[in-house]
Each structure stands twice: as C-alpha cells, then as structure tokens.
C-alpha positions in Angstrom: 41.7 3.5 -23.4 42.5 -0.1 -22.7 42.4 -1.5 -19.2 45.8 -2.7 -19.5 49.2 -1.2 -20.4 51.5 -3.3 -22.6 52.8 -4.8 -19.5 49.5 -6.1 -18.7 49.1 -4.1 -15.5 45.3 -3.2 -15.0 45.4 0.5 -13.2 41.7 0.7 -12.4 39.9 -2.1 -10.7 36.7 -1.8 -8.6 35.1 -5.3 -8.3 32.6 -4.1 -5.5 30.9 -1.7 -7.9 28.1 -3.7 -9.5 28.3 -1.9 -12.9 32.1 -2.3 -13.2 31.9 -5.9 -12.2 28.9 -6.5 -14.9 30.6 -4.7 -17.7 34.2 -5.4 -17.6 35.2 -6.9 -14.0 33.9 -10.4 -14.3 35.4 -11.7 -17.5 38.8 -10.5 -16.6 38.4 -12.1 -13.2 37.4 -15.3 -14.8 40.0 -15.5 -17.3 42.6 -14.9 -14.3 40.9 -17.4 -12.2 41.2 -20.2 -15.0 44.8 -19.8 -15.4 45.6 -19.3 -12.0 43.9 -22.6 -11.3 46.0 -24.3 -14.2 49.5 -23.2 -12.6 48.5 -23.9 -8.8 47.3 -27.3 -10.1 50.6 -28.2 -11.4 52.5 -26.6 -8.4 50.1 -28.7 -6.2 51.1 -31.7 -8.2 54.9 -31.1 -7.9 54.5 -30.5 -4.2 52.8 -33.9 -3.5 54.4 -35.9 -6.5 56.6 -37.7 -3.6 53.4 -39.0 -2.0 53.0 -41.4 -5.1 56.7 -41.8 -5.6 57.6 -43.1 -2.2 55.3 -46.0 -2.7 57.3 -47.5 -5.6 61.1 -46.8 -4.2 61.4 -50.4 -2.6 60.2 -51.5 -6.1 62.9 -49.5 -7.8 65.6 -50.9 -5.4 66.0 -48.0 -2.7 66.0 -49.8 0.4 64.6 -47.0 2.9 62.6 -47.7 6.1 59.0 -46.5 6.5 59.9 -43.8 8.7 62.4 -42.4 6.1 59.6 -42.4 3.5 57.4 -40.6 5.9 60.5 -38.2 6.2 60.5 -37.5 2.6 56.9 -36.5 2.7 57.2 -34.4 5.8 60.1 -32.5 4.6 58.3 -31.5 1.6 55.3 -30.1 3.6 57.8 -28.2 5.9 59.5 -26.4 2.9 56.1 -26.0 1.2 54.7 -24.4 4.4 57.7 -22.1 5.0 57.9 -20.7 1.3 54.2 -19.6 1.5 55.0 -16.4 3.2 57.5 -14.8 0.6 55.3 -16.1 -2.4 52.2 -14.2 -0.9 54.3 -11.1 -0.3 55.9 -11.7 -3.9 52.2 -10.7 -5.5 51.9 -7.2 -4.1 55.6 -6.6 -5.0 55.9 -8.1 -8.2 52.4 -8.4 -9.8 50.2 -11.6 -9.7 50.7 -12.5 -13.2 54.4 -11.7 -13.1 54.8 -13.9 -9.9 52.9 -16.9 -11.3 55.0 -17.1 -14.2 58.3 -17.3 -12.1 56.8 -19.6 -9.6 55.9 -22.0 -12.3 59.3 -22.0 -13.8 60.8 -22.4 -10.3 59.2 -26.2 -10.4 61.7 -27.1 -12.6 64.2 -27.1 -10.0 62.9 -29.8 -7.8 61.8 -31.9 -10.9 65.3 -32.1 -12.1 66.7 -33.0 -8.5 63.9 -36.0 -8.8 65.1 -37.0 -12.0 68.7 -37.1 -10.9 67.8 -39.1 -7.9 65.2 -41.9 -9.2 67.7 -42.7 -12.2 70.6 -43.7 -10.0 70.4 -46.7 -8.0 73.2 -45.5 -5.7 71.8 -42.3 -4.7 72.1 -41.6 -0.9 69.1 -40.7 1.2 70.3 -37.3 1.9 70.0 -36.5 -1.8 66.5 -37.7 -1.6 65.7 -35.6 1.1 67.1 -32.6 -0.7 64.9 -33.3 -3.7 61.8 -33.9 -1.6 62.5 -30.5 0.2 62.9 -28.6 -3.1 59.4 -29.8 -4.1 58.3 -27.9 -1.3 58.3 -25.0 -3.7 55.2 -26.0 -5.3 53.5 -25.6 -2.1 54.2 -21.8 -2.3 52.2 -21.5 -5.5 48.8 -22.0 -3.2 49.5 -19.2 -1.4 50.4 -16.8 -4.0 47.7 -18.1 -6.1 45.0 -17.4 -3.3 46.3 -13.8 -2.5 46.2 -13.0 -6.2 42.6 -14.1 -6.9 41.5 -12.5 -3.6 42.1 -9.1 -5.2 40.0 -9.8 -8.4 36.5 -10.8 -6.9 33.9 -8.8 -4.9 33.3 -9.4 -1.4 30.0 -11.1 -2.1 31.9 -13.8 -4.6 35.1 -14.5 -2.6 34.0 -17.4 -0.9 33.2 -19.5 -4.2 35.9 -18.2 -6.1 38.6 -18.6 -3.8 36.8 -22.2 -3.0 37.1 -22.9 -6.7 40.6 -21.6 -7.0 41.9 -23.8 -4.1 40.1 -26.9 -5.2 41.6 -26.6 -8.6 45.0 -26.8 -6.9 44.2 -29.3 -4.4 42.9 -31.6 -6.9 46.5 -31.8 -8.1 47.1 -34.2 -5.4 44.6 -36.6 -6.8 46.1 -36.3 -10.2 49.7 -37.5 -9.3 48.3 -40.2 -7.1 46.1 -41.3 -10.2 48.6 -40.7 -13.1 51.9 -41.7 -11.3 51.1 -45.5 -11.1 50.4 -45.3 -15.0 53.2 -43.4 -16.2 56.0 -45.1 -14.2 54.8 -48.5 -15.8 55.3 -47.1 -19.4 59.1 -47.5 -20.9 60.1 -44.3 -22.8 64.0 -44.2 -22.5 66.0 -46.8 -20.8 65.1 -49.9 -18.9 64.0 -48.1 -15.6 65.0 -49.2 -12.1 63.2 -52.6 -10.8 60.9 -52.2 -13.9 59.4 -49.0 -12.9 60.1 -45.7 -14.6 60.0 -43.1 -11.9 62.0 -40.6 -14.2 58.5 -40.5 -16.3 56.9 -38.6 -13.4 59.6 -35.9 -13.2 59.7 -35.5 -17.1 55.6 -35.1 -17.4 55.3 -32.6 -14.9 58.5 -30.3 -16.4 56.5 -30.2 -19.5 53.3 -29.2 -17.6 55.1 -26.7 -15.5 56.4 -25.0 -18.9 52.7 -24.9 -20.2 51.4 -23.3 -17.0 54.3 -20.5 -17.2 53.5 -19.8 -20.9 49.6 -19.6 -20.3 50.3 -17.3 -17.3 52.5 -15.1 -19.5 50.3 -14.9 -22.3 46.7 -14.8 -20.4 46.9 -13.3 -16.9 47.1 -9.7 -15.5 48.7 -7.8 -12.7 46.5 -5.4 -10.6 48.1 -2.0 -9.8 45.7 -1.7 -6.9 47.0 -5.0 -5.2 50.6 -3.3 -4.9 51.8 -3.0 -1.5 55.3 -2.7 0.5 56.2 -5.3 2.9 55.4 -3.2 5.8 51.7 -2.7 4.7 51.3 -6.5 4.5 53.0 -7.6 7.6 50.9 -5.5 10.0 48.4 -8.2 9.5 50.8 -10.2 11.9 49.6 -7.9 14.7 45.9 -9.0 14.5 45.1 -11.6 16.9 42.5 -13.1 14.4 45.5 -13.9 12.1 46.8 -16.4 14.7 43.5 -18.1 15.8 42.6 -18.8 11.9 46.0 -20.0 11.4 45.6 -22.7 14.1 42.0 -23.7 12.8 43.5 -24.0 9.3 46.3 -26.3 10.7 43.2 -28.3 11.7 41.7 -28.3 8.2 44.1 -27.6 5.5 47.2 -29.4 7.6 44.8 -32.4 7.9 44.1 -32.4 4.3 47.6 -31.8 3.1 49.2 -34.4 5.8 46.3 -37.1 4.9 46.8 -36.6 1.3 50.7 -37.1 1.3 50.4 -40.1 3.7 47.4 -42.0 2.5 49.1 -44.1 -0.1 51.8 -45.1 2.5 49.3 -45.7 5.2 47.2 -48.2 2.8 50.7 -49.8 2.2 51.8 -50.3 5.6 48.6 -50.9 7.5 47.0 -53.3 4.9 50.0 -54.7 3.0 47.7 -56.9 1.0 45.8 -54.1 -0.7 46.9 -52.3 -3.7 46.8 -48.6 -2.6 47.3 -47.4 -6.1 43.7 -48.0 -6.8 42.5 -46.0 -3.9 44.7 -43.5 -2.5 43.8 -40.7 -5.1 39.9 -41.0 -4.0 40.8 -39.3 -0.9 42.4 -36.0 -2.2 39.9 -35.9 -5.0 36.8 -35.8 -2.9 38.4 -33.4 -0.4 39.6 -31.0 -3.4 36.2 -31.1 -5.2 34.1 -30.4 -2.1 36.3 -27.3 -1.3 33.9 -25.0 -3.2 30.8 -26.3 -1.2 32.5 -25.4 1.9 32.7 -21.8 0.8 29.3 -22.0 -0.4 27.7 -23.2 2.8 30.1 -20.6 4.7 28.5 -17.8 2.4 24.9 -19.1 3.5 25.1 -20.4 7.0 28.4 -18.6 8.2 31.8 -19.7 8.0 32.2 -20.1 11.8 29.4 -22.6 12.0 30.6 -24.6 9.1 34.0 -24.8 10.6 32.9 -25.9 13.9 30.8 -28.8 12.8 33.5 -29.8 10.4 35.8 -30.2 13.4 33.0 -32.3 15.2 33.1 -34.5 12.1 36.8 -35.0 11.8 36.9 -36.1 15.5 34.2 -38.8 14.6 36.0 -39.6 11.5 39.3 -40.2 13.6 37.5 -42.5 15.8 36.2 -44.4 12.7 39.8 -45.0 11.5 40.8 -46.5 15.0 37.9 -48.9 15.0 38.9 -49.9 11.4 42.3 -50.7 12.6 41.3 -52.2 15.5 39.0 -54.9 13.6 41.4 -54.9 10.6 38.8 -53.7 8.1 40.0 -52.0 4.9 36.5 -51.0 3.7 35.8 -49.2 7.1 39.3 -47.8 7.0 38.8 -46.4 3.4 35.4 -45.2 4.1 36.4 -43.3 7.4 39.4 -41.6 5.8 37.2 -40.5 2.5 35.0 -39.0 5.2 37.8 -37.3 7.0 38.8 -35.9 3.3 35.4 -34.8 2.6 35.4 -33.0 5.8 38.8 -31.4 5.3 37.7 -30.0 2.0 34.7 -28.6 3.3 36.6 -26.9 6.3 39.3 -25.5 4.2 36.7 -23.6 2.2 34.6 -22.4 5.3 37.9 -21.2 6.9 38.9 -19.3 4.0 35.7 -17.7 3.5 36.2 -16.6 7.3 39.3 -14.6 6.4 38.2 -11.9 4.1 34.9 -11.5 6.1 37.1 -10.9 9.3 39.2 -8.5 7.8 36.7 -6.5 6.0 34.7 -6.2 9.3 38.0 -5.0 11.0 38.5 -2.4 8.1 35.1 -1.0 8.6 35.5 -0.8 12.5 38.5 1.3 12.0 37.7 3.4 9.0 33.9 3.3 8.4 32.7 2.6 5.0 34.1 3.9 1.6 36.6 2.7 -1.1 39.5 2.8 1.2 37.9 0.6 3.8 37.3 -1.9 1.1 40.9 -1.6 -0.2 42.4 -2.0 3.0 40.3 -5.1 3.8 41.2 -6.5 0.7 44.9 -6.0 1.2 45.1 -7.0 4.7 42.8 -10.2 3.8 45.2 -11.3 1.0 48.5 -10.7 3.4 46.6 -12.8 6.1 45.8 -15.5 3.8 49.5 -15.9 3.1 50.3 -16.1 6.7 47.5 -18.4 7.5 48.0 -20.5 4.6 51.6 -21.0 5.5 51.0 -22.0 9.1 48.2 -24.2 8.1 50.7 -26.1 5.8 52.8 -26.7 8.8 50.1 -29.1 9.8 50.9 -31.3 6.9 54.4 -31.8 8.3 53.3 -32.4 11.9 50.6 -34.9 10.6 53.3 -36.8 8.6 55.7 -36.8 11.3 53.1 -38.2 13.9 52.5 -40.9 11.5 56.2 -41.8 11.2 57.0 -41.6 14.8 54.2 -43.5 16.0 54.8 -46.3 13.4 58.6 -46.2 14.7 57.7 -46.2 18.4 54.4 -48.4 18.6 54.4 -50.2 15.2 51.1 -48.5 14.4 49.5 -45.3 13.7 47.0 -45.3 16.6 49.0 -43.0 18.8 49.1 -40.3 16.2 45.3 -41.0 15.6 44.6 -40.2 19.3 46.5 -37.1 19.2 44.5 -35.8 16.2 41.2 -36.5 18.1 42.4 -34.3 21.1 43.3 -31.6 18.6 40.3 -31.4 16.8 38.2 -31.3 20.1 40.4 -28.2 20.9 39.6 -26.5 17.6 35.8 -27.2 18.4 36.2 -25.2 21.6 38.4 -22.4 19.9 35.9 -21.8 17.1 33.0 -21.8 19.4 34.9 -19.2 21.9 36.3 -17.0 19.3 33.5 -16.8 16.7 30.2 -18.2 17.9 30.0 -17.4 21.5 29.1 -13.8 21.2 26.9 -14.5 18.2 24.9 -17.0 20.3 24.8 -14.4 23.3 23.4 -11.9 21.1 20.7 -14.0 19.8 19.8 -15.3 23.4 19.6 -11.6 24.5 17.2 -10.8 21.5 15.2 -13.8 22.2 14.9 -12.9 25.7 13.8 -9.3 24.9 11.2 -10.4 22.3 9.9 -12.7 24.7 9.3 -10.1 27.4 7.7 -7.7 25.0 
C-alpha cells in the first residue's frame, strides 16, 4: 500500500525509528524540505521586498521622510510577526502541504497592492503603509514552514534540518536586496517613475509565488500524525520555557530581521556618498547561510552555550558599529554589521535547536519514554516554534522603530544602538540563569566529588 492517499496525506510516520527513516522516511522528508525551502524563500522575499524598494522611493518621486520610510519597514515586520501564530496553527489543522499552497497564493495580495502604489505618483502615504503591512503575510510563511518541517525529521537531525530550512527562507532577504536594484532598472512596460521601474519587482515575485504554490501542490505531503486541534497546541503557552525562548529569539531573529530590513536605508542615511545597493545584500546573505552552522554547533556544543556566546558577540558588534559612526568609517561600519549578521544567523540556528530539545525533555519528564512521549514532544515543539517565531519577529518591528525614533529625535542611530547593547547584556544573563547555571552547578559538584575520592 502506498504511504500516501490520493490527497497526499501520509498516515504512518515514525522518523525516530531508524529502520523506517532509512527505508522510507529520509527521501520523503528531503523532498518536502526542498519545496518548503522554495515556498518559504519566496515568502521571505515578499516580506522584505520593501527593504529594497524604500531606497528608490525618492528617485521615483515619492517625497517621504526617513522616519516614514522606517515606518514602512516596521509595519511589515509588525504584521509579519502577528500572522505567524495563525500560520503555525494552520499546519496541524489543514496539513503542511495544503497550507503551503494557500500561503504562497496569499502573497499575490501584497504584491498587487505594491503594484498599485508604485505605478501612481499621487499615491498617498497611507496606501503605501497598507501595502507594506500586507507584505507581512510573507513573514507568516516562515513559522508555518518551520512547524511543518519539524514533524518530518527525527530528533537527532532536527537542528540541521530546521537550520537549513530557515536559511533557505532567510536568504530571500539577500535575494531581494541583490535583485531589486537590477530589475527596477529594466524597462518592460511603460516609462517608469523617475527612471526606475519599481513595478518590475512586484511582477517578478508574483510569478515566483505562483511557481512556489504549484510546486507545493505537486510535490509536498501532509502528515496525519501532525494533526492537532487548537487546544492541544495552545497548551504550550502555559510553559515558562516558551516565553524565555521567545525573549531570546527576539534577540537573535528579531535582530536579524530588523537589521536586514533597515540595512540598505541605514547605509543611505549614515553614509550618503556610498551606494548601499552594492553592499546591503551581503549582511542578510551571510546571516542566512550561517544559520545551519548555528544548528550544527548547537547539536555538538549545546544550544544554550552557543546562544550565550552569540549574545556576547552581538554586544561587541554593536560597540564596533558605534565606534565606526564615531570615526565616520564606512569600512568599519560594514565589517561590524557583517559580524552582527553572522552572529544573528548562528544565534537563530542555536535557539531553534534548543526548542525541540527543551520540549522533548519536558515530555519525557511528564510521560517517561515511548512513542506517545515522542509524539507529544513533536506537537508541543511545533506549536512552541510558532509562538516563539512570532514573538521573535516582533523584534524586527522594535529594531526598525528604534532606528526611526532615534533618527528623528537625535539625527543619528547611536541611541538605538546603546539600547541594543543593554538588551544583549540582559539576554546573556537570561541564557545563563535559565539554561547554563544548573548545568555548570552539576558539573562543579561532580568535579568536587571526583576530587574528594
């Protein structure tokens, strides 16, 4: 009998069984991962499309202030964070494959609104805000994709699989920042506004969204074992670790998405003589590509250890950015920001690896061993991923508003950077207190006991 029905529902799925995984599980999981990455990549691209578009708005004749342009970035992050919760819960309710198709088609809404805005020079700012807010739908694709893929892989391989899935999506930020300056310079239909063809970006990603939806329909699967009602999923909101990890994820992913969206505009406003289009894509690119490394390091060294040192590094990186602004060195500014992106990528991978490990351990503490324990751990981990990824994404909104308010109030971004420095120091303390303090205490006791023998 085939493992799928005609509707592509897989009834029996046991990835933690080595024989099942080797014979049937791995190729199915790999196929779903590939097309999940494609759909998530397009979703992430649409979410961050405005980060590349805002740089060209003055050239196209839209006279918005720097703070208004930061608002366009921030409202997209805000909506993207908000829709992550319902997107995550949609996977167990509707099926991972089914929801991937729907979520890819929903991307046509913000792209259509963007097309309306950038082709009319009289478009008011509130209409741009509506279009930017709608682009947040692309941010929801990440949460549903990660929750879905977490069901496919065994516990021992989740770190790398989730890191790879996330990296494939995150690199969509770099894609738009690399391609938009190219595609908006090509005349396809009409003269464009101010010599730039911003409508090309909306049209290109509309086609790609249809491709992603079609591939998900043809090649992905639903897992019957991932089904759960809302009550079974929302129970993780009562787990204290859900909220601790949410705060830490604000520090890693919130920083990544906030810095990614703001980076082109930061270069333009802080170093006007520099063409940011040549450099802005590098930050999200290195941060995305190194996310799987964070998962691998967490698999080997422990997620909490990697996460703690990531926050230490982020604090040092922010201090370097402050120094670059003080001496007006773009080379130091770029280097420091690239280091921040590297660290956010590693931290994203390590924090995400911590989530399934934490909830698997909590399930074992409540139920012991067995398949029931593994199933509960997978369901609660997937639900927690949705909540944590949603709250973490709010960090992008906070970062971008911090830059906007700092620029408006002081004329620079120094005040925002000092705030980030304080926050990262708090994350170091929180990680140590919740996840390393007891481990270090146990090791110390064991060392003393061994010395006394």
